[in-house]
Structure formats: C-alpha cells, structure tokens
N, C-alpha and C positions, 0 to 999 in steps of 0.2 A: 738318349734311350726312346725310342717312338715304345710307345704302351697298350695305347692301340690303332688301329684303319679298317675303316667302313664308309662304304657307298652307297648314300641313302636310294629307298628302293627306284623313286621317280629317274636316277640316276643309271641306274646298272643296263650294262646292256649299249653303250654310249663310246665306252674306251674307257670312263674314267680309272676306274681301276688298275686299267692298265697302267697307266699313265701313272697316279701314285705310286704304283712300282719303279716305275720305269723312275722318280724321281728318287725315292728310298735308294734304289742302289747308286743312282748316280752320287746323292750324299753320301756315304759308303765308299766311293770308288775317291770320291775327293779326296773325302778326311782317312783315308788310306785302312780300311777296317779291309779284314783280311774272308771274314766271312758274314754273311751275314742268318737265324736266326727264325724260326719266324714256329707258330702253334695253331695249331685251328682246331675246333671241334667243328665246324660248319658242315654240314647233311650235304650242300647240295652242290652235286659233279661239277658244275662251273666255277668254283671256291677255288678247288681242287686246280683246271684245265688253268685257271688262270697263272697260276704259282711253277706249273709245270711250263707255261708260254715261258713266264719268266726265269726260268731259268732253271730254279728249283728241284729239288728233289728232292722225296720224300727220305727220310733216315729211321722212320720210324712210327710205327703207332701205336698207344699206350688205351691199354680195355681198362674200364670201366674209371674213365677219369672221374674225379672231384673237384671242384670250383676251393681249392684254398679255402681257408675259415668258413662256408658252411656248412651249418650242419641237419643235413639229415634224417628224417624220419624212416624209424623201422622200413616201413614198405618201401618209399621212396632209394635206400639204402641194396632191396631187394632189387627191384624191379627197375631201379632207376640207373641205366649204364651208354657209360660215354665215349666215344672214341676219340681220346685227340690225336691227330699229325701234323710232326713231328716234320718239319721241311728247315733246309742247307742251304745251301749257296758260298760258295766259290766266288768272292768279288773279283781277287788276281785272275783265278782263270777266263771268269767274266770280261774283265777289260779287256783282255789282249782276243778274245775271237770273236768277241760283240754282241752274242747272243744278247743281254738285253736289248737294245735295240735291232731286232731282226722279229720284232711281233708284230 
C-alpha cells in the first residue's frame, strides 16, 4: 500500500506528478487491482486537476476532517476545518479505454 506521494516544490509543473501517478496506475493494473482510491486535503486546485487528468473521479468530500490521533485545542476544534476529498479510479475500465496514457 502506498501511504503518501508528494513532489518537491522545485519539481512541480514539470510532469513529475503525472509520471508518478501513471506509474501507480500501471502498478495497479499489472497487479490486477480493481481500483485505486486516494484522499487528499490539498488546498491547491492543481492537485485536484492532476487527479482528474489521471482519470480519478471525486466520489465525496468530508467536511471538518481531522487527522487521526491528533489532539486539537478547543479553539482549533471550533475553527480548524479541513475538507478531505475522496477520489476513486476503476483500474480495469481505465486500462480498457487507455485513459491514463492520454495525458
């Protein structure tokens, strides 16, 4: 299971994220995974565009997401609200249509 993927600021907008994403999808197809799911609290629109370009669909948003095992103070619990976006990609249909290779 891949726990986290990120690209250093100095390498962003150079195709590294697309290449990493495609490699993940290639691995999933090779190992006969039925789907790939991911979640992100990313605030930048570019991250969400990347996932959509790779073929992922946003299947839900959780408001007020709190990182597990993190204890927040009362003011943080009141004011700190993060949206957690949930994405999913059906690997089998993606492989049939060739979507992930069309970026």
